[in-house]
Every structure is written in structure tokens, then in C-alpha cells.
C-alpha positions in Angstrom: -19.3 41.1 -4.8 -19.7 37.8 -3.0 -17.7 37.3 0.2 -18.1 33.5 0.4 -19.1 30.7 -1.9 -20.1 27.1 -1.2 -20.2 24.8 -4.2 -21.8 21.4 -4.1 -21.4 18.9 -6.9 -22.7 15.4 -7.2 -20.8 13.8 -10.0 -18.3 16.3 -11.5 -15.6 18.5 -10.3 -17.1 22.0 -9.8 -16.6 24.5 -12.5 -14.3 26.7 -10.3 -11.9 23.8 -9.8 -11.8 22.3 -13.3 -8.7 22.2 -15.5 -9.0 23.3 -19.1 -8.7 19.7 -20.3 -11.5 18.6 -18.0 -13.7 21.5 -19.2 -13.1 20.6 -22.8 -14.3 17.1 -22.2 -17.3 18.1 -20.2 -18.3 20.9 -22.7 -17.4 18.9 -25.8 -19.7 16.0 -24.7 -22.8 18.2 -24.7 -22.0 21.5 -26.4 -19.3 21.1 -29.0 -20.0 24.4 -30.7 -17.7 27.3 -29.7 -15.8 25.0 -27.4 -12.6 27.1 -27.0 -14.6 30.2 -26.3 -16.6 28.5 -23.7 -13.5 27.1 -22.0 -11.9 30.5 -22.0 -15.0 32.0 -20.4 -15.0 29.4 -17.7 -11.3 29.9 -17.0 -12.0 33.6 -16.7 -14.7 32.8 -14.1 -12.1 31.0 -12.0 -10.2 34.2 -11.5 -12.7 34.9 -8.7 -10.8 32.4 -6.6 -7.7 34.6 -6.7 -9.4 37.5 -5.0 -9.4 36.0 -1.5 -13.1 35.1 -1.4 -13.7 32.2 1.0 -14.5 29.2 -1.1 -15.8 25.8 0.1 -16.2 23.0 -2.4 -18.2 20.0 -1.3 -17.8 17.2 -3.8 -19.3 13.7 -3.9 -16.6 11.0 -4.1 -18.0 9.8 -7.4 -16.6 13.0 -9.0 -13.1 11.8 -8.1 -13.7 8.5 -9.8 -15.3 9.6 -13.1 -12.5 9.4 -15.7 -13.4 12.6 -17.6 -10.9 12.9 -20.5 -9.1 9.7 -20.0 -6.4 8.7 -17.6 -4.0 11.6 -18.2 -6.6 14.3 -18.0 -8.2 12.6 -15.0 -4.8 12.5 -13.2 -4.2 16.1 -14.1 -7.5 17.0 -12.6 -6.8 15.2 -9.3 -3.4 16.9 -9.1 -5.1 20.3 -9.6 -7.6 19.5 -6.8 -4.7 18.8 -4.5 -3.0 22.0 -5.5 -6.2 24.0 -5.0 -6.9 22.4 -1.6 -3.7 24.0 -0.3 -4.8 27.6 -1.1 -5.6 29.6 2.0 -9.1 30.6 0.8 -10.1 27.2 -0.6 -11.6 24.3 1.4 -12.3 21.0 -0.4 -14.5 18.4 1.4 -15.5 15.1 0.0 -18.8 13.3 0.7 -17.9 9.7 0.7 -19.9 7.3 -1.4 -20.2 5.0 1.6 -22.5 7.6 3.3 -25.3 6.6 0.9 -28.2 8.9 0.7 -27.4 12.5 1.6 -29.0 16.0 1.6 -27.5 16.9 -1.8 -29.2 14.2 -3.9 -31.3 16.8 -5.7 -28.3 18.1 -7.6 -25.4 20.6 -7.7 -25.7 24.3 -6.8 -23.5 27.2 -5.6 -24.4 29.2 -2.5 -23.2 32.8 -2.5 -23.1 35.1 0.5 -22.5 38.8 0.5 -21.6 41.5 3.0 -24.5 43.8 2.1 -27.0 41.6 0.4 -29.0 38.4 1.2 -27.5 35.1 0.1 -28.5 33.7 -3.2 -28.1 30.3 -4.9 -26.9 29.7 -8.5 -28.1 26.6 -10.2 -26.5 25.8 -13.5 -28.5 23.6 -16.0 -27.6 22.3 -19.4 -28.7 25.3 -21.3 -29.2 28.1 -18.7 -28.6 29.3 -15.2 -31.0 30.1 -12.4 -30.4 32.4 -9.5 -32.6 31.6 -6.5 -33.5 34.5 -4.3 -36.8 33.6 -2.6 -36.4 33.5 1.2 -38.0 30.0 1.7 -35.9 28.5 -1.1 -32.7 30.1 0.3 -33.5 28.6 3.8 -34.0 25.2 2.2 -30.6 25.4 0.5 -29.0 26.6 3.7 -30.3 23.4 5.4 -28.7 21.4 2.6 -25.4 23.2 3.0 -25.4 22.4 6.8 -26.3 18.8 6.2 -23.6 18.4 3.5 -21.2 19.9 6.0 -22.1 17.2 8.5 -21.8 14.4 5.9 -18.5 15.4 4.3 -15.1 14.4 5.4 -12.9 17.0 7.0 -10.4 18.9 4.9 -7.4 16.7 5.8 -9.2 13.5 5.3 -10.6 14.8 2.0 -7.1 15.7 0.8 -5.9 12.2 1.7 -8.8 10.7 -0.3 -7.9 12.8 -3.3 -4.3 11.7 -3.0 -5.3 8.0 -2.8 -7.5 8.4 -5.9 -4.5 9.9 -7.7 -2.2 7.2 -6.6 -4.7 4.5 -7.5 -5.1 6.0 -10.9 -1.3 6.3 -11.3 -0.9 2.6 -10.5 -3.4 1.7 -13.2 -1.7 3.9 -15.8 1.8 2.5 -15.2 
């Protein structure tokens, strides 16, 4: 039912942009039980991106550098980010590490807006999820989204940074 989604992540690629290999590494590191079932459930969640919902992903540069799954999986994930960044309903913006402190230091979250309902925020933790609906909390997250928007590189510069990360990784692999 959401019409728009803004995902912020500090150190990982957001769930909706992860490849299956990336998911396996992330989930296997903390929750090795039922790994394939969890990966399939997350891949099913990604189907929301195919329904035209406006999606903005703001990702800290450190997520591009973290070699989740080794060089091959990392390269595949960066290629996937470049592919997804070219979808008409997907915007990817990177917060460069050189910016230092920024509004999103408290951690990752997903901001969801709806045509007939108030916005809400989804915060995923290690063992559970929290949906934030309180007006004052929503206003606080809205301020964080605006500040992250001001801190992040534009889409084209973000794509160029992803490409440079991929090329740098490729040079190290060869």
C-alpha cells in the first residue's frame, strides 16, 4: 500500500537492493538456521520494487566498501546496485564518508509514505522489527530524511562512486 519508500543504511546495502549471495552472507553470519527460507522471504520482499513504488535508497559509503561474501560476491553486489540505480522508480544516493558526522548516525530505517495514511517508519533489529507511528517520532525521522538528502551525493555522482568502487575492486581481483 505504500506509495513511496526511503531506506537509509549506515553500513550495509539495504535489504531491498541485496543480491541473494549478499543476503546469505549477512544472514549466515548471525542467523544460520533456516538460511535459504530467510533468503527466499527477503527476495520475495524485493518484488515491491517492481510495482512502480517510488524508492529512494540513501546508503553510507562504508556499505560500498564492506566486502560481504568476498571479492566475487562484493563485485556482484556493486554491479547489482548499478543495475538497480537505472530503474525509473529507484534512486540511489550515497553519503560520502568524507562528510563525517551526519543525521543518520543513530542507525538504519525505512520511511514509508501512503496515499491515504500517515507515514510510518520501519526499524529492523537483529531479532525483530519495529513500526514507528507516533507523530513526534515520525517528525524526527522526517528531519533525518531531509538532512540525509542534503548530505548525500546526487544520483549521477552516486552512480559514478559505485562504478569507481566496482572498478577498484576489479583491479584488486585481477
